[in-house]
C-alpha positions as CSV (number, residue, x, y, z in Angstrom):
1,M,98.3,125.1,38.3
2,S,98.0,128.8,37.6
3,G,96.8,130.5,34.5
4,P,94.2,129.7,31.9
5,T,93.5,126.1,31.2
6,S,90.5,126.0,28.9
7,H,89.3,127.6,25.7
8,K,89.3,131.3,25.8
9,S,88.8,134.1,23.2
10,F,88.8,137.8,22.9
11,L,88.2,140.4,20.3
12,I,90.4,143.4,19.7
13,T,88.8,146.2,17.7
14,G,89.9,149.5,16.4
15,T,88.2,152.6,15.0
16,M,86.8,151.7,11.6
17,K,85.2,153.8,8.9
18,R,83.8,150.9,6.8
19,P,82.8,147.4,7.7
20,A,85.8,145.7,9.2
21,T,87.1,142.3,8.1
22,V,87.4,139.9,11.1
23,L,90.5,137.8,11.1
24,K,90.3,135.0,13.6
25,I,93.6,133.6,14.8
26,G,94.1,130.4,16.8
27,M,96.9,130.0,19.4
28,L,98.3,126.9,21.1
29,F,100.2,127.4,24.3
30,C,101.9,125.2,26.9
31,N,101.1,125.9,30.5
32,S,101.0,122.6,32.3
33,T,104.1,122.9,34.5
34,Q,106.0,125.7,36.1
35,R,109.0,125.0,33.8
36,L,106.9,125.3,30.7
37,R,105.1,128.4,32.0
38,D,108.5,130.0,32.7
39,L,109.9,129.1,29.3
40,M,107.0,129.8,26.9
41,G,103.8,129.7,28.9
42,F,100.6,131.6,28.4
43,A,101.6,134.7,30.4
44,Q,105.0,135.1,28.8
45,S,103.6,134.5,25.3
46,A,100.1,135.8,25.0
47,S,101.1,139.3,26.1
48,A,103.2,139.5,22.9
49,V,99.9,139.4,20.9
50,T,98.7,142.6,22.6
51,I,102.0,144.3,22.1
52,A,102.0,143.4,18.4
53,Y,98.4,144.5,18.0
54,E,99.1,147.9,19.6
55,R,102.0,148.4,17.2
56,I,99.8,147.5,14.2
57,Q,97.3,150.1,15.4
58,S,99.9,152.8,16.1
59,E,101.6,152.4,12.8
60,G,98.3,152.0,10.9
61,L,99.5,148.7,9.3
62,L,96.2,146.8,9.0
63,K,93.5,149.3,8.8
64,N,89.9,148.0,8.9
65,I,90.9,144.6,10.3
66,N,89.4,143.3,13.6
67,F,91.3,140.4,15.2
68,T,89.7,137.7,17.2
69,F,92.0,135.3,19.1
70,V,91.0,131.8,20.3
71,W,93.5,129.8,22.4
72,Y,93.9,126.4,24.0
73,M,96.6,124.8,26.1
74,D,98.1,121.9,24.2
75,N,100.9,121.6,26.8
76,C,103.4,120.1,24.3
77,D,101.2,117.0,24.2
78,E,100.7,115.4,20.8
79,S,97.2,114.2,21.4
80,Q,96.1,117.6,22.8
81,A,97.7,119.4,19.9
82,A,95.9,117.2,17.4
83,G,92.5,117.7,19.1
84,Y,92.9,121.4,19.7
85,T,94.3,122.0,16.2
86,T,91.2,120.3,14.7
87,Q,88.9,122.3,17.0
88,L,90.5,125.6,16.0
89,I,90.2,124.8,12.3
90,Q,86.8,123.0,12.3
91,R,84.8,124.5,15.1
92,D,86.4,127.9,15.7
93,Q,87.1,128.4,12.0
94,V,90.4,130.2,12.4
95,A,92.4,131.6,9.5
96,A,95.7,130.6,11.0
97,I,97.3,129.1,14.1
98,I,100.2,130.4,16.1
99,G,101.8,127.4,17.8
100,P,102.4,124.8,19.0
101,S,105.7,125.6,20.6
102,C,107.1,122.1,20.9
103,S,108.4,120.0,18.0
104,T,106.3,116.9,18.4
105,S,103.1,118.9,18.8
106,A,104.1,121.2,15.9
107,I,104.6,118.2,13.6
108,I,101.1,116.9,14.4
109,S,99.5,120.4,13.9
110,G,101.6,120.9,10.7
111,I,100.1,117.7,9.2
112,L,96.6,118.8,10.1
113,G,97.3,122.3,8.8
114,A,98.3,120.7,5.4
115,F,95.2,118.6,5.3
116,Y,92.9,121.6,6.1
117,N,95.0,124.1,4.2
118,T,95.5,126.3,7.3
119,A,98.6,128.3,8.0
120,I,100.5,127.1,11.1
121,F,103.2,129.5,12.6
122,T,105.5,127.5,14.9
123,W,107.7,129.1,17.5
124,G,109.3,128.3,20.9
125,A,111.0,124.9,21.1
126,A,109.5,123.7,17.8
127,S,112.9,123.4,16.1
128,S,112.7,120.0,14.3
129,S,114.1,120.0,10.8
130,E,111.2,117.8,9.8
131,L,109.1,121.0,9.7
132,T,111.2,122.4,6.8
133,D,109.8,119.7,4.4
134,A,107.6,121.9,2.2
135,V,105.9,118.9,0.6
136,R,104.9,117.4,3.9
137,F,104.3,120.7,5.6
138,P,103.2,123.2,2.9
139,T,101.3,125.5,5.3
140,V,104.0,125.6,8.1
141,A,106.1,128.7,8.7
142,S,108.6,128.8,11.6
143,I,110.4,131.7,13.2
144,N,113.0,129.3,14.7
145,A,116.3,128.1,13.6
146,N,115.8,124.4,13.0
147,T,118.0,121.5,13.9
148,F,119.2,121.2,10.3
149,T,120.6,124.7,10.2
150,L,122.1,124.2,13.7
151,G,123.7,121.0,12.3
152,L,125.2,123.0,9.4
153,A,126.6,125.6,11.8
154,I,128.2,122.9,13.9
155,R,129.7,121.3,10.8
156,E,131.1,124.7,9.6
157,V,132.7,125.3,13.0
158,M,134.3,121.8,13.0
159,F,135.7,122.4,9.5
160,E,137.0,125.9,10.4
161,Y,138.9,124.6,13.4
162,E,139.7,121.2,11.9
163,W,138.0,119.4,14.7
164,K,137.5,115.6,14.1
165,E,135.0,114.9,17.0
166,F,131.9,116.4,18.3
167,A,130.0,115.5,21.5
168,L,126.5,116.4,22.3
169,I,125.8,116.4,26.0
170,Y,122.2,116.8,27.0
171,T,119.5,115.8,29.5
172,M,116.3,114.0,28.7
173,D,113.4,116.4,28.3
174,K,110.3,114.3,27.7
175,V,108.2,117.4,27.0
176,Q,110.1,119.7,24.7
177,R,112.4,117.0,23.2
178,K,114.7,119.6,21.6
179,C,117.8,117.5,21.9
180,D,116.1,114.4,20.4
181,F,115.6,116.2,17.1
182,L,119.1,117.7,17.1
183,Q,120.6,114.3,17.7
184,Q,118.6,112.8,14.9
185,T,119.6,115.5,12.5
186,L,123.3,115.2,13.4
187,R,123.4,111.4,12.6
């Protein structure tokens, strides 16, 4: 297996005139298989953090803020997501977590985020409509279209064309489980 596999962190600093505020951000990535690395692995995803930070600096958006990033590989595994989410919040004392990137892991992290009142920003394949339940997941924000909105779009297309049947053809993906959640939503 290539790429980072354990806890890592780094500090990005800028030129500051007064004492800076340190904002510690946790990140959860999947990196356990070549397929996951290609889709949303560490190398493809962590570089976006550097690009975003450079833009923040060049546009002067968050002056006097130093960012520290801490990351773990949850690998779309619920137990690893639970453990690493707890570590990020309790031991590493992050202000927010970016990830996990798979629905089942994101649900676990979202529940823990609610318990500890820590923001969880999901992305990648974390598209379960369960994550839109603001009572159950008050600290979760997602950048993805979820399975509920995809279901609404399918329904509107069917109404528009007066279609009476819809078939969902998919393969079993035991890691990301995207189609499992879409199938549940469409029932």
